[in-house]
Structures are given as C-alpha cells and as structure tokens.
VORO-916837 format. One record per residue: x, z, y of N, C-alpha, C in turn; residue in three letters; residue number from 1. Coordinates in steps of 0.001 Angstrom, whole numbers, plus 500000, padded with zeros to 6 digits. Atoms other than C-alpha are relative to their C-alpha. Layout:
<rs>
n_X,n_Z,n_Y,ca_X,ca_Z,ca_Y,c_X,c_Z,c_Y,code,pos
X,Z,Y,X,Z,Y,X,Z,Y,ALA,NUM
...
</rs>
This chain:
<rs>
n_X,n_Z,n_Y,ca_X,ca_Z,ca_Y,c_X,c_Z,c_Y,code,pos
500891,500043,498756,499995,499986,500005,500876,500038,501293,MET,1
499191,499967,498718,501228,499254,503516,499090,500541,501126,ASN,2
500716,499355,498777,500403,500745,506906,500085,498887,501114,TYR,3
499949,500913,498834,499378,498484,509812,499635,500839,501233,VAL,4
500139,499240,498718,499808,500126,513202,499584,499053,501091,ILE,5
500638,501014,499139,497500,498384,515582,499865,500584,501339,LEU,6
500184,499596,498662,497403,498391,519310,499456,498688,500757,ASP,7
500561,501136,499272,495390,496172,521634,499825,500251,501551,MET,8
500261,499857,498639,494831,495419,525262,498657,499129,500215,GLU,9
501227,500764,499752,491418,494237,526641,499687,499970,501439,TRP,10
500464,500218,498661,489919,492882,529858,498705,500784,500185,ASN,11
501149,499175,499808,487093,494729,531481,499230,499384,501140,GLN,12
500898,500641,498921,484074,493535,533511,498628,500635,499824,SER,13
501416,499597,499963,480474,494231,534332,499130,498814,500161,TYR,14
500931,501117,499873,477471,492031,534251,499804,499609,501417,PRO,15
500193,500431,498617,476890,489974,537413,498705,499177,500065,LYS,16
501202,500651,499819,473885,488236,538826,500289,498523,500254,THR,17
499896,501416,499769,473345,484436,538951,499437,499706,501324,ASP,18
500474,500485,498699,472260,482383,541914,498495,500461,500297,SER,19
501366,499690,499718,468631,483465,541339,499816,501543,499926,GLU,20
500046,498566,500045,469460,487153,541140,499795,500565,498719,GLY,21
500246,499338,501415,468903,487537,537364,501355,500385,499393,LYS,22
498832,499392,500686,471310,489575,535287,500621,499023,498994,LYS,23
499447,500856,501087,473813,487596,533258,500320,500989,498885,LYS,24
499624,499162,501205,474376,488947,529772,501431,499595,499551,THR,25
498560,500274,500358,478116,489217,528904,500559,501242,499490,SER,26
499434,498813,500570,480347,491662,527001,500711,500738,501235,PRO,27
499279,499117,499040,481870,494620,529011,501510,499902,499872,MET,28
498593,499949,500316,485198,494256,527337,500353,498825,499080,ASN,29
499573,501154,500863,487169,491352,525717,501499,500124,499768,GLU,30
498632,499822,500465,490276,491655,523759,500891,498788,500559,ILE,31
499186,501083,499395,493248,489711,525394,501467,500123,499267,ILE,32
498765,500042,500657,496201,490888,523329,499908,500914,498721,GLU,33
500029,499263,501236,496738,492067,519717,501450,500238,499652,ILE,34
498609,499696,500412,500030,493807,518667,499916,500910,498776,GLY,35
500046,499088,501093,500808,495410,515365,501322,500033,499307,ALA,36
498797,499852,500758,503686,496701,513202,499538,500295,498576,ILE,37
500333,499790,501364,503580,496684,509394,501205,500883,499382,LYS,38
499062,499129,500716,505318,499513,507458,499635,500089,498561,LEU,39
500310,499787,501501,505618,499996,503744,499741,501478,499728,ASN,40
500294,498652,500307,504863,503166,501862,501078,500998,500377,GLU,41
498951,499077,499545,508263,504615,502797,500161,500012,501520,LYS,42
499998,500127,498558,507451,503865,506510,501183,499171,500455,LEU,43
498922,500894,499641,510165,501250,506550,499362,498663,500626,GLU,44
500459,501159,499294,509664,498260,508890,499894,498815,499078,PHE,45
500177,501193,500750,508277,495141,507275,499802,498742,500833,MET,46
500231,501170,499125,507000,492807,510022,499261,500426,501203,ASP,47
500637,499718,498767,505511,492539,513444,499077,498839,500317,ALA,48
500970,501037,499625,502489,490651,514844,499678,500136,501513,PHE,49
500364,499933,498623,501702,489767,518375,499369,498680,500447,LYS,50
500651,501181,499412,499350,487260,520018,499240,500293,501239,CYS,51
500860,499906,498914,497749,486742,523334,498694,499148,499743,LEU,52
501336,500555,500268,493978,485922,523174,499396,499403,501251,VAL,53
500625,500682,498962,492426,483394,525488,498511,500462,500118,ARG,54
501433,499394,499886,489220,484915,526956,499004,498898,500032,PRO,55
501186,500968,500092,485968,483168,526332,498874,500434,500879,CYS,56
501061,499543,499245,483620,485414,528199,500337,500585,501374,TYR,57
499533,499396,498673,485408,487385,530882,501188,499249,500546,ILE,58
498936,500805,499583,487421,484683,532570,500903,500548,501048,LYS,59
499133,499422,499002,488577,486673,535519,500762,501250,499568,LYS,60
499185,498812,500548,491422,489160,534718,499872,501163,501025,LEU,61
500090,498769,499200,490752,492643,536003,501334,500331,500621,ASN,62
498764,499791,499255,493250,493448,538630,500784,501287,499464,SER,63
499403,498807,500597,493923,496960,537134,500710,499668,498652,HIS,64
499371,500336,501252,494548,495473,533694,501218,499193,500169,VAL,65
498891,500791,499599,496878,492872,535189,501107,500794,500361,LYS,66
498929,499134,499573,498876,495540,536856,500522,500824,498960,LYS,67
499641,499014,501010,498878,497933,533915,500859,499236,498885,LEU,68
499430,500690,501162,499820,495304,531238,501123,498974,500327,THR,69
499063,501071,499672,501818,492683,533157,499538,498675,499478,GLY,70
500567,501245,500411,499553,490029,531626,499414,499207,501122,ILE,71
500550,500797,498899,498587,487179,533898,498956,498971,499412,THR,72
501024,501027,500425,495742,484560,533801,500753,498764,499495,SER,73
499311,501136,500400,498314,481864,533284,500483,500311,498572,GLU,74
499586,499621,501389,499649,483728,530144,498822,499803,499131,MET,75
501149,500042,500866,496150,483981,528818,499520,498596,499692,LEU,76
500450,501365,500234,495466,480269,529304,500925,499358,498901,ARG,77
499136,500564,501016,498272,479680,526810,499744,500741,498651,ARG,78
500365,499228,501184,496725,482178,524363,499082,499217,499006,GLY,79
500815,500711,500992,494636,481300,521277,498624,500692,500040,ILE,80
501386,499433,499949,490885,481823,520867,499875,501113,499038,TRP,81
500165,498847,500862,489741,485077,519351,499746,499818,498517,PHE,82
500197,500239,501450,488381,483754,516068,501229,499510,499316,PRO,83
498792,500442,500526,491563,482024,515383,501110,501149,499919,GLU,84
499082,498897,499938,493649,485114,516409,499679,501007,498945,ALA,85
500447,498975,501003,491620,487347,514090,500271,499517,498601,VAL,86
499626,500623,501265,492102,484956,511151,501549,500220,499717,VAL,87
498581,499828,500098,495845,485053,511712,500378,501465,499735,ASP,88
499701,498554,500141,495852,488870,512099,499567,500521,498612,PHE,89
500608,499443,501302,493654,489484,508986,500962,499550,498867,ARG,90
499051,500517,501173,495941,487200,506851,501297,500727,500070,ASP,91
498733,499249,499913,499024,489000,508180,499890,501402,499519,TRP,92
500209,498671,500528,497555,492371,507399,500190,500100,498589,CYS,93
500056,499839,501375,497163,491615,503796,498858,500790,499460,GLY,94
501154,499301,500520,494622,493210,501444,500233,501451,499791,GLU,95
499766,498547,500340,496286,496550,500448,500660,500629,501166,ASP,96
499402,499428,498793,496749,498155,503733,499031,501067,500593,ARG,97
500804,499078,499168,495455,501058,505956,500344,499845,501472,VAL,98
499762,500172,498546,495113,500658,509699,500146,501449,500662,ILE,99
499754,498809,499259,496535,503289,512008,500076,499695,501426,LEU,100
500000,500274,498500,495980,503582,515737,500418,501304,500718,THR,101
499782,498755,499204,496867,505925,518552,498747,500093,500934,TRP,102
501287,499893,499214,493403,506858,519774,498887,499402,499182,GLY,103
501249,500381,500708,489855,506197,518718,499416,498633,500497,TYR,104
500631,501171,499422,489209,503037,520873,500280,498641,499288,ASP,105
499579,501343,500432,491068,500124,519174,499105,499391,498998,ASP,106
500814,500520,501132,489218,499755,515988,498498,499679,500406,VAL,107
501276,500546,499578,485756,499958,517509,499889,498903,500918,PRO,108
499978,501252,499097,486774,497527,520171,500145,498818,499073,MET,109
499942,501195,500903,487892,495178,517406,498770,499626,499318,LEU,110
501253,500232,500615,484712,495649,515610,498950,499465,500890,GLU,111
500926,500521,499049,482717,495032,518703,500171,498434,500272,SER,112
499729,501372,499694,484472,491766,519403,499676,499082,498811,CYS,113
500398,500819,501268,484031,490635,515785,498514,499714,499966,LEU,114
501456,500113,499993,480286,491197,516056,499615,499014,501129,LYS,115
500315,500902,498835,480279,489367,519469,500144,498510,499544,LEU,116
499799,501357,500489,481608,486238,517674,499336,499741,498711,TYR,117
500756,500156,501250,479384,486717,514606,500992,499894,498756,GLY,118
498934,499946,501078,482520,487484,512438,499802,501179,499088,LEU,119
500214,498961,500957,482697,489719,509372,500881,501208,500480,GLU,120
499277,498784,499591,483743,493362,510095,500463,500862,498788,THR,121
499718,499158,501090,484034,494765,506581,501460,500005,499615,GLY,122
498584,500044,500385,487698,493736,506174,500813,501044,500676,TRP,123
499231,498980,499230,488779,496453,508711,500362,501077,499019,ILE,124
499732,499013,500960,488424,498984,505963,500391,501436,500525,GLY,125
499529,498622,499579,490066,502472,506285,500893,499839,501164,ARG,126
499120,499847,498859,491665,503478,509526,500030,501550,500385,TRP,127
499760,498658,499645,493048,506718,510917,500508,500062,501472,TYR,128
499435,499833,498589,493690,508000,514493,501217,501009,499854,ASN,129
498752,499205,500156,497301,509315,514505,500088,501127,500929,LEU,130
500040,498817,499167,496561,511625,517365,499537,501210,499268,GLN,131
500439,498919,500750,494706,513803,514909,501045,500544,499143,VAL,132
498944,499586,500823,497630,513933,512459,501149,500625,500803,ILE,133
498900,499432,499191,500190,514498,515289,499594,501433,500417,PHE,134
500437,498641,499593,498124,517463,516635,500169,501011,498915,ASN,135
500098,499251,501176,497706,518905,513158,501446,500467,499634,ALA,136
498630,499726,500505,501505,518765,512406,501008,500431,501071,GLN,137
499044,499563,498923,502996,519759,515749,499416,501363,500580,THR,138
500315,498751,499241,501498,522290,518240,498555,500432,499659,ASP,139
501380,499580,500391,497947,522324,516729,499071,499884,501178,GLY,140
500935,500068,498884,496446,521360,520055,498630,499267,499680,GLY,141
501297,500386,500291,492789,520407,520230,499646,498669,500788,LYS,142
500293,501111,499181,492967,517590,522835,500774,498799,499642,ASN,143
499359,501226,500265,493907,514006,522635,501341,499980,500740,GLN,144
498673,500032,499352,497668,513555,523424,500373,498462,500216,ARG,145
499620,501375,499724,499012,510399,525094,501173,499632,499138,SER,146
498861,500527,500784,501521,508243,523146,501304,500404,500650,LEU,147
498819,499582,499309,504071,508962,525828,500425,501434,499677,LYS,148
499626,498543,500289,503890,512697,525286,500455,500204,498578,SER,149
499613,499901,501358,504176,512177,521522,501409,499566,499780,ALA,150
498625,500510,500023,507252,510086,522001,501043,501015,500603,VAL,151
499091,499006,499476,508770,512746,524269,500126,501251,499103,GLU,152
499963,498765,500965,507885,515545,521846,501107,499822,499002,TYR,153
498948,500218,501071,510175,513981,519168,501270,499455,500662,PHE,154
498763,500397,499319,512808,513079,521797,500405,498557,499513,ASN,155
499778,501372,500401,512426,509417,520861,500388,499089,501370,LEU,156
499573,500769,498872,513946,506714,523130,499002,498958,500390,THR,157
500973,500935,499483,511669,504606,525348,500810,499100,500833,VAL,158
499241,501063,499219,513105,501346,526746,498951,499384,500938,ASP,159
500986,500512,499002,510853,500892,529839,500419,498660,500615,GLU,160
499619,501182,499394,512953,498031,531063,499682,498806,499003,GLU,161
500131,501086,501057,513103,495901,527806,498720,500022,499312,GLY,162
501186,499891,500775,510082,497241,526100,498992,500959,500715,HIS,163
500881,499181,499230,507606,498645,528692,498753,500341,499127,PRO,164
501290,499595,500558,504462,500600,527618,498961,499092,500429,GLN,165
501252,500832,499671,500976,498970,527803,500201,498590,499753,HIS,166
499815,501290,500673,502245,495993,525944,499622,500317,498592,ASP,167
500524,499657,501302,500376,495780,522650,500987,500235,498901,ALA,168
499042,499844,501035,503318,495156,520427,500980,501189,500314,LEU,169
499032,498903,499706,505687,497700,522258,499282,501263,499733,ASN,170
500722,498709,500272,502990,500458,522073,499917,500122,498468,ASP,171
500023,499814,501347,502557,499679,518418,501327,500399,499429,ALA,172
498616,499625,500438,506328,499968,518007,500264,501521,500229,GLY,173
499784,498619,499693,506475,503268,519773,499076,500972,499076,TYR,174
500806,499242,500951,503513,504498,517590,500614,500081,498637,THR,175
499297,499985,501290,505502,503483,514523,501114,501047,500023,ALA,176
498974,498984,499929,508343,505581,515708,499514,501414,499908,MET,177
500617,498708,500130,506120,508572,516078,499507,500175,498552,VAL,178
500498,499866,501415,504625,507857,512677,501078,500476,498986,CYS,179
498964,499660,500966,507995,508144,510965,500418,501427,500179,ARG,180
499639,498512,499794,508386,511695,512404,498922,500849,499423,CYS,181
501115,499293,500579,505103,512667,510676,500004,500006,498493,LEU,182
500202,500105,501382,504275,513515,507106,498620,499262,499833,ASP,183
501220,500826,499915,501841,510633,506977,499079,500225,498740,LEU,184
500825,499871,501152,500742,510990,503376,499187,501289,500015,GLU,185
500654,498746,499879,499905,514638,503912,498930,499990,501098,ARG,186
500968,500072,498892,498243,513936,507224,498778,499215,499573,GLY,187
501246,500713,500434,495831,511356,505628,499229,500848,499016,ILE,188
500715,499193,501004,495040,513720,502789,499207,501198,500659,ALA,189
500640,498879,499283,494186,516509,505303,499181,499534,501132,GLU,190
500564,500538,498797,492636,514218,507897,498559,500442,500275,TYR,191
501404,499424,499731,488985,515417,507405,500054,501388,500424,GLY,192
499909,498580,499419,490065,519062,507868,500564,500034,501321,HIS,193
499253,500023,498591,492308,518184,510888,498946,499662,501016,SER,194
500809,500453,498923,489541,516437,512655,499056,501187,500461,THR,195
500823,498891,499688,487401,519682,512426,500641,501002,500964,LYS,196
499365,499064,499131,490007,521606,514278,500297,499464,501362,SER,197
499872,500716,498742,490148,519085,517114,498836,500554,500918,MET,198
500996,499685,499104,488093,519603,520326,498682,499287,499608,SER,199
501295,500581,500360,484345,518896,519711,499863,498721,500856,PRO,200
500156,501091,499061,484478,516483,522675,500761,498768,499485,SER,201
499193,501135,500499,487313,514393,521043,499299,499335,498818,VAL,202
500630,500491,501200,485539,514079,517694,498622,499323,500324,ILE,203
501331,500551,499695,482054,513463,519203,500159,498622,500564,ALA,204
499819,501208,499320,483340,510720,521479,500701,499018,499101,PHE,205
499337,500929,500958,485554,509256,518771,499021,499372,499063,GLY,206
500973,500560,500912,482544,508765,516585,498963,499150,500640,ASP,207
500966,500767,499303,480550,507039,519271,500428,498545,500176,LEU,208
499639,501355,499758,480455,503324,519885,500172,499802,501483,LYS,209
499691,500336,498591,482188,502289,523164,499216,498762,500466,VAL,210
500796,501060,499514,479805,500110,525131,500680,499263,501146,GLU,211
499350,500507,498872,481869,499613,528269,501071,500888,500477,SER,212
498979,499219,499394,484972,500727,530022,500462,499238,501302,ARG,213
499590,500542,498736,485930,500222,533650,500787,500909,500840,ARG,214
499117,499227,499156,488507,501324,536145,499551,499891,501474,GLN,215
500357,499903,498572,487777,502433,539716,501201,500505,500796,PHE,216
498906,499441,499128,490373,502829,542512,499559,501387,500543,PRO,217
500271,498604,499686,490667,506472,543394,500870,500471,501278,CYS,218
499248,499430,498848,491563,507976,546850,500327,501433,499821,ALA,219
499576,498631,500113,493429,511291,547159,499899,500595,501436,VAL,220
500228,499371,498658,492144,513335,550097,500139,501483,499928,ILE,221
499699,498573,500045,493584,516823,550752,500308,500460,498698,ASN,222
499617,499639,501354,495075,516756,547268,498939,499848,498975,GLY,223
501183,500098,501002,491668,516061,545586,499708,498464,499878,ARG,224
500350,501332,500303,490737,512849,543907,498586,499629,500471,SER,225
501332,500362,499566,487793,511060,545517,499681,498564,499546,GLN,226
500536,501348,500567,485919,508150,543773,498506,500014,499898,CYS,227
501454,499905,500038,482192,508218,544750,499410,498926,499106,PRO,228
500602,501104,500695,481536,504781,543254,499907,500289,498450,GLU,229
499977,499780,501474,482505,505837,539736,498869,500941,499512,ALA,230
501071,499086,500375,479786,508538,539800,498649,499569,500439,PHE,231
501290,500445,499440,477087,506803,541864,499549,498693,499324,SER,232
500424,501265,500670,477122,503312,540037,499908,500188,498522,VAL,233
500222,499735,501420,475613,503738,536666,499071,498973,499360,ASN,234
500818,501094,500683,474314,500403,535255,499980,500123,498580,PRO,235
500049,500088,501484,473198,499978,531713,501039,499001,499582,CYS,236
498868,500932,500471,476193,498494,529842,499465,498797,499303,PRO,237
500559,501134,500705,473779,496094,528075,499264,499025,500924,ARG,238
500800,500924,499192,471518,494724,530727,500398,500088,501439,CYS,239
499607,499885,498578,473069,495998,534008,499058,500675,500906,GLY,240
500996,499363,499164,469864,497697,535185,500370,501484,500288,ALA,241
499587,498622,499713,470366,501057,536992,499413,501004,498978,PRO,242
500545,498950,500967,470043,504033,534583,499625,501208,500798,MET,243
500369,498692,499560,468365,507316,535203,501085,500879,499594,VAL,244
498832,499242,500403,471262,509784,535236,499792,501503,500082,ARG,245
500046,498500,499951,471429,513506,534476,501206,500409,500885,GLY,246
498965,499462,499229,473796,515799,536335,501390,499790,499436,LYS,247
498627,500155,500436,477546,515159,536193,500518,501462,499786,TRP,248
499393,498686,500266,479236,518247,534564,501421,499881,499524,VAL,249
498584,499969,500284,482822,519175,533942,500230,500127,498503,ARG,250
499583,499811,501445,484211,518492,530462,501234,500768,499878,GLN,251
498650,499364,499974,487676,519729,531187,500776,499549,501239,GLY,252
499184,500405,498842,490539,519136,533628,499966,498443,500221,ARG,253
499870,501483,499720,490177,515685,535232,498863,499202,499295,GLY,254
501086,500700,500703,486973,514793,533162,498678,500490,500355,LYS,255
501323,499611,499774,483329,514748,533945,499180,499136,499057,MET,256
500846,500731,500915,480415,513746,531711,498565,499981,500457,ILE,257
501525,499990,499632,476681,512805,532136,499348,499106,498882,ALA,258
500820,500759,500890,473860,511321,530139,499243,498996,500910,ILE,259
500784,500935,499332,472259,508045,531465,498911,499376,499060,GLY,260
500979,500628,500833,469056,506399,530244,499461,498749,500604,GLU,261
500493,501280,499535,468021,502838,530440,498557,499875,499306,CYS,262
501323,500056,500487,464229,502091,530006,499921,499104,498754,ARG,263
500113,500902,501039,464957,499226,527716,500892,500289,498795,GLU,264
499024,499810,501040,468151,500203,525763,500268,501429,499594,HIS,265
499770,498590,500453,467923,503976,525542,501054,500777,500733,GLY,266
499119,499036,499307,470382,506711,526307,501472,499723,499692,ARG,267
498578,500301,500127,474127,506399,526867,500716,501332,500601,PHE,268
499083,498724,499603,476935,509164,527209,501098,499313,500896,PHE,269
498972,500470,499030,479240,508623,530216,501122,500963,500225,MET,270
498908,499165,499684,482642,510030,530758,500948,499367,500987,GLN,271
499078,500312,498919,484752,509754,533918,501270,500795,499873,ASN,272
498822,499260,500154,488417,510516,533492,501006,499547,501094,SER,273
499072,500382,499006,491136,510616,536167,501304,499617,499187,ILE,274
498783,500554,500653,494164,508431,535023,501061,499879,501081,VAL,275
498830,500048,499013,497505,508955,536780,501017,498992,499413,ARG,276
499061,500966,500351,499975,506021,536715,501063,500031,501121,ASN,277
499046,499866,498819,502962,506986,538746,499373,500823,501091,GLY,278
500549,499329,498855,501852,507932,542196,498495,499578,500175,GLY,279
501302,500455,499820,498513,506186,541734,499028,500670,499128,GLU,280
501063,499398,500788,495208,507461,540497,498876,499107,499886,ARG,281
501253,500748,500208,492184,505617,539088,498994,500940,499177,THR,282
501022,499342,500803,488949,506799,537500,499556,499048,498892,VAL,283
500370,500863,501146,488335,505395,534022,498613,500439,499567,ARG,284
501372,499728,500313,484603,505195,533345,499725,499458,498604,LYS,285
500344,500467,501313,483727,504953,529630,498568,500364,499686,THR,286
501463,499764,500262,480088,504484,528573,499900,499727,498453,VAL,287
500296,500033,501463,479148,505201,524904,498506,499946,499707,TYR,288
501278,499890,500491,475940,504714,522974,499857,501427,499576,LYS,289
500066,498584,500316,474662,508269,522788,499645,500363,498598,SER,290
500279,499453,501344,474231,510364,519671,499730,501419,500059,ALA,291
500321,498576,499959,473042,513832,518759,501267,500913,500330,PRO,292
498800,499185,499808,476667,515150,518740,500309,499996,501529,SER,293
499690,500006,498501,477264,513992,522344,498857,500676,500748,ALA,294
501146,499385,499270,473752,515154,523482,500233,501570,499900,GLU,295
499777,498588,500146,474552,518619,522101,501155,500573,500866,GLU,296
498803,499619,499193,477979,518763,523723,499608,499957,501500,PHE,297
500359,500170,498614,476499,517617,527034,499123,501206,500383,TYR,298
500857,498826,499773,473770,520283,526867,500696,501327,500077,ALA,299
499135,498729,499993,476319,522955,526102,500734,500199,501278,GLU,300
499191,499889,498739,478515,522048,529056,499039,500136,501226,ARG,301
500904,499791,498855,475480,521740,531392,499483,501466,500022,LEU,302
500403,498668,499845,474348,525176,530387,501060,500933,500586,SER,303
498890,499277,499445,477825,526585,531132,500086,499862,501490,VAL,304
499901,500280,498612,477785,524979,534462,498857,500684,500731,GLU,305
501109,499339,499272,474344,526239,535336,500187,501545,500089,GLU,306
499798,498633,500016,475329,529781,534265,501012,500398,501067,GLN,307
499007,499731,498896,478378,529597,536605,499323,499847,501316,LYS,308
500665,500218,498789,476235,528244,539375,499053,501310,500368,ALA,309
500848,498850,499785,473775,531226,538971,500829,501226,500321,GLU,310
499145,498840,499738,476657,533732,538935,500518,499836,501540,ARG,311
499400,500121,498602,478178,532193,542109,498818,500237,501066,ARG,312
501067,499774,499189,474678,532265,543771,499671,501535,500164,ALA,313
500197,498559,500048,474185,535890,542766,501091,500668,500808,ALA,314
498847,499390,499280,477639,536812,544185,499888,499774,501547,ASN,315
500102,500311,498568,476874,534999,547423,498846,500912,500605,ARG,316
501050,499162,499442,473556,536842,547756,500452,501440,500160,ALA,317
499574,498643,499977,475201,540150,547011,500957,500249,501235,ALA,318
499189,499846,498875,477857,539503,549704,499309,500045,501343,ARG,319
500853,500075,498839,475245,538553,552219,499272,501341,500224,ARG,320
500665,498781,499866,473320,541713,551503,500927,501117,500462,ALA,321
498977,498997,499547,476415,543800,551875,500344,499885,501388,GLU,322
499713,500275,498575,477307,542137,555143,498923,500455,500937,ASN,323
501235,499575,499206,473789,542730,556446,499979,501547,500081,GLU,324
500040,498568,499960,473937,546425,555543,501190,500506,500885,MET,325
498881,499614,499230,477440,546793,557143,499587,499788,501519,GLU,326
500419,500284,498626,475955,545117,560306,499028,501001,500539,ALA,327
500984,499032,499586,473018,547470,560420,500671,501345,500301,GLU,328
499366,498671,499822,475264,550531,560053,500847,500045,501272,GLU,329
499168,500033,498860,477466,549325,562794,499094,500013,501250,ALA,330
</rs>
C-alpha cells in the first residue's frame, strides 16, 4: 500500500447577476492546481504529481488567490481541463493507496468538483487528516495546527525562495516531511480515538460539506481587525439570495460563527476566521451546509455569549446603583 499526500489550490468566487438582474448559477470554488507526493509503506519517496488546471467556470482569478499562490491567469490558460487532470491524477495514484491531507478541506473540495463535472467520486476511498495524527502524537492540542507550525515543531528546513508555501506540490512535499516524523501506522490505527480528543468545532466542521469560501480585505484600526463586509454580506452559497442570519458569536481567538438560512436551500453554518499573512490580514469566510453537530455547537456558544452578556449587564447595573448611592450620601 502507498500513501498519496494531496494538496490543492482553488479559485474563489460568488454568483453574480446577468444583464437582466437574474442570479447566475456557478460554483463558489474551482480547483486550479493539484499537487501530490507518493510514499511507499516505509514512507520513502516514490513519485511526485503536479498540474495546473484550466478554469471552466470561474474565469477571473481571485486577486487574493493570485497573491497567495503566485499563480497567474496566463499560467492557467496553459493548464489542462479538470476532467483530464483528474484522470491523470487517478491513474498516477494507483489502486492500493490511502490519501493523506493537511486539513479537512482538500478531499471535500475534490469531491465537490468531481460532482460538478458529473464524474465518479468513489475512487477517492480512504483518507486521513494528518493534523489529527500530528496533534495526537505531539502536544495533544485540540485545535487545527498550520502546516508551517508543524514544520517548525520538527525543526524541518523550509526553502521559501526555491520552494515557497501555498504551491500545491511544495505544500505536499512539506506535509510529506512532517509525515516521516510521525508514527503513521499507529496514527491511522488510532485515528478514530484521536478525532474524539480534538476540539468539537474542528471535528464538526471537518465533517461538514464546504459550500463556499471567500477572502475579504481586512483593515486594522487601533490594533483591532475591522471587516464589516465579511459579517454583513451573507448570500446563500447556492443561489446568492440574502440569508436570514442568526447572531455572530465567538468560536475562539480570531474566529466567529453564525447560522444562516435560505428559504429555498435551507440552513448553512458560517465561520469567519482572521488570516494573517505577514503584515496583512484578511477574513476568510467559509460556508458549510449545516448539520446537527454544527447546530449544537453554535447553540452552545450562543448560550455562553448570552450568559456573559447577562453577567456584564448585571455588573453594570450594580455599579450604577452603587454610584447612585454614593451620590446620594454625598
């Protein structure tokens, strides 16, 4: 059995209106680069795969994606169409393999694009998120760790000049380096138990289907990140109609969550995360099709926020009453 370490980059967009003001139906995300490393059972390097994918639906390259990945529209015009790229990748993977990723997004994104083109999805087979195994075998943390932090944890060398991050093949290569520092066989055997020890928000969101993902520019005012558009603009990821939204509540440091509902397509779980890239900040808005696990987590966080608000209100009322008594005594 071989291990295929997969990483992908994708373009991001939102539905737009045509000349008559009607909503255009188009995907929110489209894969533009596939990179992978193949290792044998001893975690020895076997082969590498990389291809640029020529976009079919989202023709305009998102400016943030362009800046982050270094991919240009001219480069994509020289790419190959997704159905051809997938056939090449599937053949390259072989039959007896397990897919490994860093994070929960890549495989659902691949599956989403396969369905978009009416292609088979069953060949994806087993896959594991290496973040779960890394956490279980290092510090036992409950949150998702970045690939960069994992590389630094093992004191691995990153060649930012020759092999910069946010390139699909380079990131797959760095993930392979981390993989060799783990007891992968044990990690896979204990995977189910390890996921239970992760943060409920990580597991709940990882099990949800990603419907859309978008980046918003973020201003920093008095040391605080400000991005009102990311919180006020809440279109349905399927039809673009405005959703009825519940209150935004804090999930953790730099993350806010809410539930939105579309009259036609139902309820969606939304997460806004502050992403720091050097001195710049953006807000990454991810919209998932909601599920009971996400609804329960949101309800729990909302209850915590409301209890805190009640305590703050009670404290303010107590201070006002104390100040009034002091004023009367004076």
